[in-house]
MDTraj code that builds the backbone (N, CA, C; nanometers):
import mdtraj as md
import numpy as np

residues = "UNK UNK UNK UNK UNK UNK UNK UNK UNK UNK UNK UNK UNK UNK UNK UNK UNK UNK UNK UNK UNK UNK UNK UNK UNK UNK UNK UNK UNK UNK UNK UNK UNK UNK UNK UNK UNK UNK UNK UNK UNK UNK UNK UNK UNK UNK UNK UNK UNK UNK UNK UNK UNK UNK UNK UNK UNK UNK UNK UNK UNK UNK UNK UNK UNK UNK UNK UNK UNK UNK UNK UNK UNK UNK UNK UNK UNK UNK UNK UNK UNK UNK UNK UNK UNK UNK UNK UNK UNK UNK UNK UNK UNK UNK UNK UNK UNK UNK UNK UNK UNK UNK UNK UNK UNK UNK UNK UNK UNK UNK UNK UNK UNK UNK UNK UNK UNK UNK UNK UNK UNK UNK UNK UNK UNK UNK UNK UNK UNK UNK UNK UNK UNK UNK UNK UNK".split()
xyz = np.array([
    [-2.1895, 0.3521, -0.1902],
    [-2.1224, 0.3991, -0.2713],
    [-2.0282, 0.2986, -0.3392],
    [-2.0302, 0.3162, -0.4638],
    [-1.9487, 0.2671, -0.4856],
    [-1.8060, 0.2649, -0.5662],
    [-1.7402, 0.3686, -0.4773],
    [-1.6202, 0.4461, -0.5354],
    [-1.5542, 0.4378, -0.3695],
    [-1.4372, 0.4087, -0.3608],
    [-1.3312, 0.4310, -0.2615],
    [-1.1916, 0.4785, -0.2818],
    [-1.1335, 0.5676, -0.2167],
    [-1.0232, 0.6534, -0.1826],
    [-0.9389, 0.6036, -0.0500],
    [-0.8095, 0.5712, -0.0740],
    [-0.7415, 0.5321, 0.0208],
    [-0.5829, 0.5858, 0.0031],
    [-0.5127, 0.6221, 0.0948],
    [-0.3748, 0.6373, 0.0837],
    [-0.3025, 0.5719, 0.1144],
    [-0.2185, 0.4995, 0.0600],
    [-0.1206, 0.3868, 0.1501],
    [0.0124, 0.4382, 0.1343],
    [0.1002, 0.4184, 0.2571],
    [0.2684, 0.4975, 0.3218],
    [0.2845, 0.3950, 0.3745],
    [0.4410, 0.4023, 0.3342],
    [0.5543, 0.3099, 0.3977],
    [0.5807, 0.3773, 0.5305],
    [0.5632, 0.2637, 0.6257],
    [0.5161, 0.2889, 0.8007],
    [0.6590, 0.2863, 0.8467],
    [0.7788, 0.2749, 0.7759],
    [0.9063, 0.3055, 0.7868],
    [0.9281, 0.4087, 0.8371],
    [0.8851, 0.5204, 0.7367],
    [0.9541, 0.6426, 0.7648],
    [0.9126, 0.7565, 0.8815],
    [0.9808, 0.8342, 0.9009],
    [0.9399, 0.9250, 0.9812],
    [0.7869, 0.9751, 0.9632],
    [0.7354, 0.9979, 1.0804],
    [0.6031, 1.0226, 1.0639],
    [0.6150, 1.1808, 1.0223],
    [0.6743, 1.2666, 1.0499],
    [0.6370, 1.3907, 0.9602],
    [0.6460, 1.3979, 0.7982],
    [0.7174, 1.3293, 0.7773],
    [0.7922, 1.2801, 0.5990],
    [0.5902, 1.1954, 0.5504],
    [0.5469, 1.1033, 0.6693],
    [0.4508, 1.0542, 0.6084],
    [0.3008, 1.1405, 0.6483],
    [0.3046, 1.2275, 0.7029],
    [0.2300, 1.3452, 0.7639],
    [0.2092, 1.4227, 0.6260],
    [0.3328, 1.4450, 0.5559],
    [0.3349, 1.5076, 0.4587],
    [0.2908, 1.4555, 0.3416],
    [0.3081, 1.3789, 0.2817],
    [0.2683, 1.2985, 0.1645],
    [0.1529, 1.2898, 0.1462],
    [0.1128, 1.2204, 0.2807],
    [-0.0234, 1.2270, 0.2962],
    [-0.1441, 1.3408, 0.2627],
    [-0.0951, 1.4604, 0.3146],
    [-0.1612, 1.6006, 0.2611],
    [-0.1236, 1.6126, 0.1386],
    [0.0240, 1.5809, 0.1016],
    [0.0457, 1.6630, -0.0744],
    [-0.0747, 1.5381, -0.1529],
    [-0.1041, 1.4301, -0.1083],
    [-0.1635, 1.3133, -0.2048],
    [-0.3069, 1.3591, -0.2048],
    [-0.3384, 1.3949, -0.0787],
    [-0.4896, 1.4462, -0.0387],
    [-0.4938, 1.6097, -0.1373],
    [-0.4217, 1.6768, -0.1485],
    [-0.4200, 1.7998, -0.2157],
    [-0.4420, 1.7417, -0.3329],
    [-0.3898, 1.6489, -0.4016],
    [-0.3883, 1.6115, -0.5634],
    [-0.5184, 1.5778, -0.5679],
    [-0.5407, 1.4851, -0.4640],
    [-0.6975, 1.3982, -0.4911],
    [-0.8011, 1.5368, -0.5013],
    [-0.7867, 1.6269, -0.4078],
    [-0.9185, 1.6967, -0.4129],
    [-0.8965, 1.8513, -0.5782],
    [-0.7872, 1.8030, -0.6079],
    [-0.7897, 1.8799, -0.7552],
    [-0.8693, 1.8260, -0.8689],
    [-0.8984, 1.7003, -0.8705],
    [-0.9594, 1.6227, -0.9389],
    [-1.0842, 1.5845, -0.8937],
    [-1.1311, 1.5687, -0.7545],
    [-1.2386, 1.5629, -0.7165],
    [-1.3426, 1.6527, -0.6064],
    [-1.3080, 1.7723, -0.6630],
    [-1.3633, 1.8688, -0.6287],
    [-1.5195, 1.8724, -0.5682],
    [-1.6374, 1.7796, -0.6332],
    [-1.7465, 1.7329, -0.5754],
    [-1.7802, 1.6479, -0.4513],
    [-1.6814, 1.6122, -0.3901],
    [-1.6312, 1.5519, -0.2812],
    [-1.6077, 1.5908, -0.1876],
    [-1.5888, 1.7795, -0.1823],
    [-1.5650, 1.8336, -0.0621],
    [-1.7114, 1.9564, -0.0419],
    [-1.7443, 1.8643, 0.0758],
    [-1.8845, 1.9503, 0.0872],
    [-1.8870, 2.1145, 0.0728],
    [-2.0082, 2.1992, 0.1058],
    [-1.9978, 2.3036, 0.1068],
    [-1.9288, 2.3651, 0.2656],
    [-1.9284, 2.4708, 0.2770],
    [-1.8805, 2.5273, 0.4188],
    [-2.0073, 2.5240, 0.5176],
    [-1.9642, 2.5539, 0.6128],
    [-2.0815, 2.5107, 0.7296],
    [-2.0429, 2.6699, 0.8295],
    [-2.0996, 2.7050, 0.8829],
    [-2.1049, 2.8994, 0.9632],
    [-2.1542, 2.8079, 1.1413],
    [-2.0704, 2.8070, 1.1894],
    [-2.0557, 2.8183, 1.3234],
    [-2.1813, 2.9417, 1.4177],
    [-2.2653, 2.8951, 1.5375],
    [-2.2784, 2.9700, 1.6262],
    [-2.2337, 3.1300, 1.6188],
    [-2.1207, 3.1673, 1.6109],
    [-2.0720, 3.3144, 1.6280],
    [-2.0735, 3.3285, 1.4676],
    [-2.0961, 3.2959, 1.3889],
    [-2.0671, 3.2967, 1.2128],
    [-1.9217, 3.2878, 1.1434],
    [-1.8703, 3.2270, 1.2315],
    [-1.7262, 3.1845, 1.1651],
    [-1.7535, 3.0913, 1.0566],
    [-1.7140, 3.0596, 0.9229],
    [-1.7142, 2.9948, 0.8276],
    [-1.6265, 2.8961, 0.8349],
    [-1.6621, 2.7524, 0.8589],
    [-1.5510, 2.6484, 0.8319],
    [-1.6066, 2.5618, 0.7714],
    [-1.4678, 2.5223, 0.6541],
    [-1.4386, 2.4222, 0.5146],
    [-1.5210, 2.2908, 0.5921],
    [-1.6164, 2.2793, 0.4400],
    [-1.6962, 2.1726, 0.4008],
    [-1.6425, 2.0192, 0.4711],
    [-1.7149, 1.9400, 0.4762],
    [-1.6187, 1.7711, 0.4945],
    [-1.6115, 1.7044, 0.4114],
    [-1.5153, 1.5793, 0.3814],
    [-1.5298, 1.5279, 0.2822],
    [-1.6482, 1.4256, 0.2909],
    [-1.7096, 1.3891, 0.1514],
    [-1.8293, 1.3184, 0.1688],
    [-1.7872, 1.1629, 0.1805],
    [-1.6321, 1.1439, 0.1323],
    [-1.5861, 0.9778, 0.1515],
    [-1.5029, 1.0010, 0.2712],
    [-1.4649, 0.8529, 0.3264],
    [-1.3393, 0.8500, 0.4299],
    [-1.2352, 0.7992, 0.3499],
    [-1.1272, 0.8397, 0.4068],
    [-0.9751, 0.8384, 0.3054],
    [-0.8783, 0.7904, 0.4188],
    [-0.9193, 0.6315, 0.4422],
    [-0.8107, 0.5897, 0.5414],
    [-0.6701, 0.5815, 0.5038],
    [-0.5627, 0.6126, 0.5759],
    [-0.4239, 0.5764, 0.5163],
    [-0.4312, 0.4913, 0.5917],
    [-0.3735, 0.3618, 0.5218],
    [-0.3047, 0.2804, 0.5345],
    [-0.1549, 0.2132, 0.5135],
    [-0.0911, 0.1439, 0.6172],
    [0.0248, 0.1256, 0.5842],
    [0.0931, -0.0147, 0.5616],
    [0.2687, 0.0033, 0.4826],
    [0.2889, -0.1489, 0.4660],
    [0.4197, -0.0726, 0.4597],
    [0.5193, -0.2045, 0.4212],
    [0.6596, -0.1557, 0.4040],
    [0.6848, -0.1403, 0.2193],
    [0.8461, -0.0727, 0.2401],
    [0.8487, -0.0443, 0.1060],
    [0.8395, -0.1065, 0.0018],
    [0.8241, -0.2525, 0.0191],
    [0.8568, -0.3456, -0.0967],
    [0.7306, -0.3776, -0.1370],
    [0.6354, -0.3581, -0.0836],
    [0.4931, -0.4057, -0.0977],
    [0.4379, -0.2959, -0.1450],
    [0.4950, -0.1361, -0.1153],
    [0.4129, -0.0194, -0.1059],
    [0.4544, -0.0101, -0.2806],
    [0.5982, -0.0600, -0.3357],
    [0.6298, -0.0516, -0.4582],
    [0.5471, -0.1599, -0.5414],
    [0.4842, -0.2547, -0.4872],
    [0.4153, -0.3532, -0.5822],
    [0.2898, -0.2941, -0.5779],
    [0.2276, -0.2209, -0.4961],
    [0.1013, -0.1867, -0.5055],
    [0.0931, -0.0822, -0.5758],
    [0.1865, 0.0370, -0.5736],
    [0.2093, 0.1624, -0.6632],
    [0.2063, 0.0780, -0.8107],
    [0.2748, -0.0144, -0.8546],
    [0.2513, -0.0529, -0.9962],
    [0.1689, -0.1045, -1.0141],
    [0.0748, -0.1921, -0.9053],
    [-0.0364, -0.2618, -0.9886],
    [-0.1526, -0.1601, -1.0122],
    [-0.1341, -0.0542, -0.9260],
    [-0.2729, 0.0762, -0.8988],
    [-0.2270, 0.1114, -1.0111],
    [-0.1227, 0.1133, -1.1182],
    [-0.1123, 0.2473, -1.2326],
    [-0.1741, 0.1243, -1.3867],
    [-0.1941, -0.0099, -1.3342],
    [-0.2123, -0.0821, -1.4403],
    [-0.3593, -0.1678, -1.4059],
    [-0.4191, -0.1075, -1.2939],
    [-0.5503, -0.1306, -1.2468],
    [-0.6535, -0.0242, -1.3071],
    [-0.8132, -0.0929, -1.3158],
    [-0.9123, 0.0310, -1.3542],
    [-0.9363, 0.1238, -1.2301],
    [-0.8130, 0.2409, -1.2019],
    [-0.8559, 0.3206, -1.1252],
    [-0.8742, 0.4500, -1.1654],
    [-0.9688, 0.5225, -1.1189],
    [-1.0080, 0.6618, -1.1587],
    [-0.8943, 0.7895, -1.1513],
    [-0.8128, 0.7519, -1.0455],
    [-0.6962, 0.8626, -1.0148],
    [-0.5792, 0.7832, -0.9221],
    [-0.4649, 0.7965, -0.9485],
    [-0.3688, 0.7463, -0.8977],
    [-0.2695, 0.8548, -0.8852],
    [-0.2281, 0.9203, -0.7616],
    [-0.1452, 0.9832, -0.7670],
    [-0.0053, 0.9006, -0.6515],
    [0.1575, 0.9181, -0.6912],
    [0.2510, 0.9020, -0.5793],
    [0.2910, 0.9463, -0.5688],
    [0.4127, 0.9749, -0.4215],
    [0.4731, 1.0751, -0.3359],
    [0.5928, 0.9708, -0.3734],
    [0.7036, 1.0171, -0.4549],
    [0.8388, 0.9167, -0.4277],
    [0.9269, 1.0288, -0.3592],
    [1.0395, 1.0092, -0.3210],
    [1.1803, 0.9998, -0.2687],
    [1.1874, 1.1319, -0.3866],
    [1.1773, 1.1261, -0.5233],
    [1.2036, 1.2242, -0.5650],
    [1.1629, 1.3276, -0.5996],
    [0.9771, 1.3051, -0.5781],
    [0.8741, 1.4228, -0.5739],
    [0.9213, 1.4912, -0.4132],
    [0.9371, 1.4138, -0.3394],
    [0.9479, 1.4887, -0.2077],
    [1.0432, 1.5380, -0.1836],
    [1.1849, 1.5643, -0.2517],
    [1.3181, 1.6316, -0.2429],
    [1.3291, 1.7384, -0.3556],
    [1.2336, 1.7421, -0.4114],
    [1.2055, 1.8593, -0.5217],
    [1.1214, 1.9985, -0.4639],
    [1.1855, 2.1164, -0.5137],
    [1.1402, 2.2152, -0.5018],
    [1.0004, 2.2617, -0.6233],
    [1.0562, 2.2559, -0.6967],
    [0.9542, 2.2863, -0.8677],
    [0.9130, 2.1722, -0.8817],
    [0.8078, 2.1829, -1.0164],
    [0.8008, 2.0447, -1.1214],
    [0.8853, 2.0312, -1.2031],
    [0.9707, 2.1730, -1.2821],
    [1.0888, 2.1455, -1.3448],
    [1.1875, 2.0665, -1.2665],
    [1.2241, 2.0629, -1.1790],
    [1.2949, 1.9687, -1.0666],
    [1.2804, 1.8446, -1.0652],
    [1.1830, 1.8023, -1.0543],
    [1.0670, 1.7108, -1.0515],
    [1.0428, 1.6103, -1.1627],
    [1.0170, 1.7023, -1.2814],
    [1.0150, 1.6141, -1.4160],
    [1.1898, 1.6244, -1.4556],
    [1.2630, 1.7017, -1.3983],
    [1.4080, 1.6463, -1.4428],
    [1.4408, 1.4934, -1.3619],
    [1.4176, 1.5528, -1.3026],
    [1.4572, 1.3707, -1.1665],
    [1.4273, 1.2652, -1.2051],
    [1.2554, 1.2844, -1.2090],
    [1.2187, 1.1247, -1.2291],
    [1.2426, 1.0707, -1.4186],
    [1.2792, 1.1375, -1.4928],
    [1.3054, 1.1588, -1.6398],
    [1.4294, 1.0549, -1.6331],
    [1.4860, 1.0668, -1.5344],
    [1.6455, 0.9864, -1.5101],
    [1.6285, 0.8335, -1.4345],
    [1.5005, 0.8171, -1.3879],
    [1.4653, 0.7037, -1.3156],
    [1.3576, 0.6074, -1.3709],
    [1.3696, 0.4840, -1.3923],
    [1.2891, 0.4172, -1.4357],
    [1.1579, 0.3691, -1.2825],
    [1.0569, 0.3053, -1.3538],
    [0.9753, 0.2969, -1.2807],
    [1.0122, 0.1986, -1.1919],
    [1.0752, 0.1013, -1.1954],
    [1.0849, -0.0173, -1.1291],
    [1.2175, 0.0330, -0.9894],
    [1.2556, 0.1238, -1.0363],
    [1.3939, 0.2002, -0.9519],
    [1.2781, 0.3561, -0.8494],
    [1.2261, 0.3985, -0.8834],
    [1.1393, 0.4591, -0.7827],
    [1.1185, 0.3956, -0.6314],
    [1.1568, 0.5152, -0.5757],
    [1.1747, 0.5282, -0.4212],
    [1.0198, 0.5466, -0.3725],
    [0.8778, 0.5025, -0.3678],
    [0.7617, 0.5414, -0.3141],
    [0.7519, 0.5367, -0.1616],
    [0.7317, 0.6882, -0.1368],
    [0.6557, 0.6915, -0.0001],
    [0.5826, 0.6999, 0.0054],
    [0.5043, 0.6843, -0.0767],
    [0.2859, 0.6859, -0.0395],
    [0.2489, 0.6912, -0.1780],
    [0.1289, 0.6117, -0.1715],
    [0.0686, 0.6487, -0.3054],
    [-0.1012, 0.6639, -0.2532],
    [-0.1822, 0.7273, -0.3407],
    [-0.3553, 0.7229, -0.3329],
    [-0.3926, 0.7036, -0.4483],
    [-0.5133, 0.6275, -0.3777],
    [-0.5812, 0.5375, -0.5181],
    [-0.7466, 0.5481, -0.5055],
    [-0.7826, 0.6474, -0.5828],
    [-0.9277, 0.6493, -0.5745],
    [-1.0143, 0.5969, -0.7136],
    [-1.1148, 0.5286, -0.7198],
    [-1.1724, 0.4285, -0.7952],
    [-1.2832, 0.3463, -0.7339],
    [-1.2905, 0.1944, -0.8270],
    [-1.4267, 0.1518, -0.7906],
    [-1.3731, 0.1075, -0.6282],
    [-1.4574, 0.0778, -0.5313],
    [-1.4348, -0.0161, -0.4561],
    [-1.3512, -0.1136, -0.4244],
    [-1.4196, -0.1941, -0.5574],
    [-1.3940, -0.3513, -0.5562],
    [-1.2155, -0.3478, -0.6029],
    [-1.1688, -0.2774, -0.6870],
    [-1.0124, -0.2651, -0.7539],
    [-0.9697, -0.2339, -0.6123],
    [-0.9976, -0.0937, -0.5364],
    [-0.9369, -0.0902, -0.4760],
    [-0.8742, -0.1768, -0.3576],
    [-1.0000, -0.2196, -0.3207],
    [-0.9555, -0.3413, -0.2263],
    [-0.9097, -0.4593, -0.2620],
    [-0.9157, -0.4854, -0.4012],
    [-0.8210, -0.5681, -0.4032],
    [-0.6587, -0.5576, -0.3874],
    [-0.6388, -0.4139, -0.4358],
    [-0.5144, -0.3644, -0.3950],
    [-0.4473, -0.3499, -0.2843],
    [-0.5131, -0.2858, -0.1295],
    [-0.5209, -0.3222, -0.0554],
    [-0.5580, -0.3290, 0.0523],
    [-0.6829, -0.4654, 0.0482],
    [-0.7582, -0.4785, 0.1801],
    [-0.7517, -0.5161, 0.2982],
    [-0.6374, -0.5741, 0.2789],
    [-0.5783, -0.6326, 0.3641],
    [-0.4596, -0.5527, 0.4784],
    [-0.4544, -0.4560, 0.4195],
    [-0.3387, -0.3640, 0.4802],
    [-0.4021, -0.2789, 0.5726],
    [-0.3498, -0.2535, 0.7308],
    [-0.4051, -0.1856, 0.8310],
    [-0.3581, -0.0707, 0.8541],
    [-0.4508, -0.0229, 0.9836],
    [-0.4241, 0.1685, 0.9381],
    [-0.3223, 0.1576, 0.9727],
    [-0.2786, 0.3211, 0.9332],
    [-0.1353, 0.3745, 1.0010],
    [-0.1831, 0.3961, 1.1281],
    [-0.0994, 0.4149, 1.2528],
    [-0.1115, 0.4300, 1.3481],
    [-0.0359, 0.5043, 1.4267],
    [0.0569, 0.5611, 1.3448],
    [0.1743, 0.6399, 1.3922],
    [0.2006, 0.6650, 1.5088],
])
top = md.Topology()
chain = top.add_chain()
for i, resn in enumerate(residues, 1):
    res = top.add_residue(resn, chain, resSeq=i)
    for name in ("N", "CA", "C"):
        top.add_atom(name, md.element.get_by_symbol(name[0]), res)
traj = md.Trajectory(xyz[None], top)
C-alpha cells in the first residue's frame, strides 16, 4: 500500500481528551475515505457487524511543542488529508462557535491536541516515523 494514515496526540493530555480527539479525527477521516471501510459482516446469529478498516491507524504520541511543529509541517506537506483537533475545536459546541474562535487565533498560537494525517507513506513517515505508539 502506498498510503498511510496516523493520528498523533499530545501525550500529556488526559486519556479521555486523547480518546475523544482521536475518535473525532477518525470520524473526519472516515467522511473522506469511505472506501477504506469494508462491508458489514454477519455473525452466526444473523447480527450484522460494521466492516473493518482496510488500513491500520496507529495512534502515536509526542509532546505539545513537537505536535505543533508536526501540524504545521503536515499542512505544508503533500498529504491527501490533514485534520487537526485543537483546544478551540474541543471547547466549541457548534461549527459557528468553532469558526468564530479560530478566526481570532493565528496558526502559530493554536493549541493543538491531535492531528490526523493521510497520504503517501513516505511523506507520513517523514513527519512522524520516529514517534512512539500512544500507550495511555
